[in-house]
C-alpha positions in Angstrom: 9.6 58.5 15.4 11.6 60.4 12.8 14.0 57.5 12.6 11.1 55.1 12.0 9.8 57.3 9.1 13.3 57.5 7.7 13.7 53.7 7.7 10.3 53.2 6.1 11.2 55.8 3.5 14.5 54.1 2.7 12.9 50.7 2.5 10.1 52.0 0.2 12.8 53.6 -2.0 14.8 50.3 -2.2 11.6 48.4 -3.0 10.6 50.8 -5.7 14.1 50.7 -7.2 14.1 46.9 -7.1 10.7 46.7 -8.8 11.7 49.2 -11.5 15.0 47.3 -12.1 13.1 44.1 -12.5 10.5 45.7 -14.8 13.2 46.9 -17.1 15.2 43.7 -17.1 15.1 41.6 -20.3 13.4 38.6 -18.7 10.3 36.7 -19.6 7.0 37.9 -18.0 6.8 34.9 -15.7 10.3 35.4 -14.4 9.7 39.1 -14.0 6.5 38.4 -11.9 8.5 36.0 -9.7 11.2 38.6 -9.1 8.6 41.2 -8.3 6.8 38.9 -5.9 10.1 38.0 -4.2 11.2 41.6 -4.0 7.8 42.5 -2.4 8.1 39.6 0.0 11.6 40.6 1.0 10.5 44.2 1.6 7.5 43.0 3.7 9.9 40.9 5.8 12.3 43.8 6.3 9.4 46.0 7.4 8.2 43.4 9.8 11.7 43.1 11.2 12.0 46.8 11.7 8.5 47.0 13.3 9.4 44.2 15.7 12.6 46.1 16.6 10.6 49.2 17.2 8.1 47.3 19.4 10.9 45.7 21.3 12.5 49.1 21.9 9.2 50.6 23.1 8.6 47.6 25.4 12.1 47.9 26.9 11.6 51.6 27.6 8.2 50.9 29.1 9.6 48.2 31.4 12.5 50.6 32.4 10.0 53.3 33.2 7.9 50.9 35.3 11.0 49.9 37.2 11.9 53.6 37.9 8.3 54.3 39.0 8.4 51.4 41.4 11.7 52.6 42.9 10.4 56.1 43.2 7.2 54.9 44.8 9.2 52.8 47.3 11.4 55.7 48.2 8.4 57.9 48.7 6.7 55.3 50.9 9.9 55.0 53.0 10.2 58.8 53.3 6.5 59.2 54.2 7.0 56.6 57.0 10.1 58.5 58.3 8.2 61.8 58.3 5.3 60.1 60.1 7.6 58.7 62.8 9.4 62.0 63.2 6.1 63.8 63.6 5.0 61.3 66.3 8.2 61.9 68.2 7.9 65.7 67.9 4.3 65.6 69.4 5.3 63.3 72.2 
């Protein structure tokens, strides 16, 4: 999660820098507003992309954990069956 916070912090810094740069640029007000809107839109798009990456990573890890759990459950089932068979033979 620290990496996610770092990425969000960097993106927020970039966005703030872009906005300040646009505010101090010698353009007309309408042009400045367009640039600010575009910069904000670009930042939102970047944040969405990073969020999607994070969700995909968590989903992959979840699927991997599910697969490992299924494998372990199957191994435990097989081992329990072996123990059951061995105990039947020991009693007989």
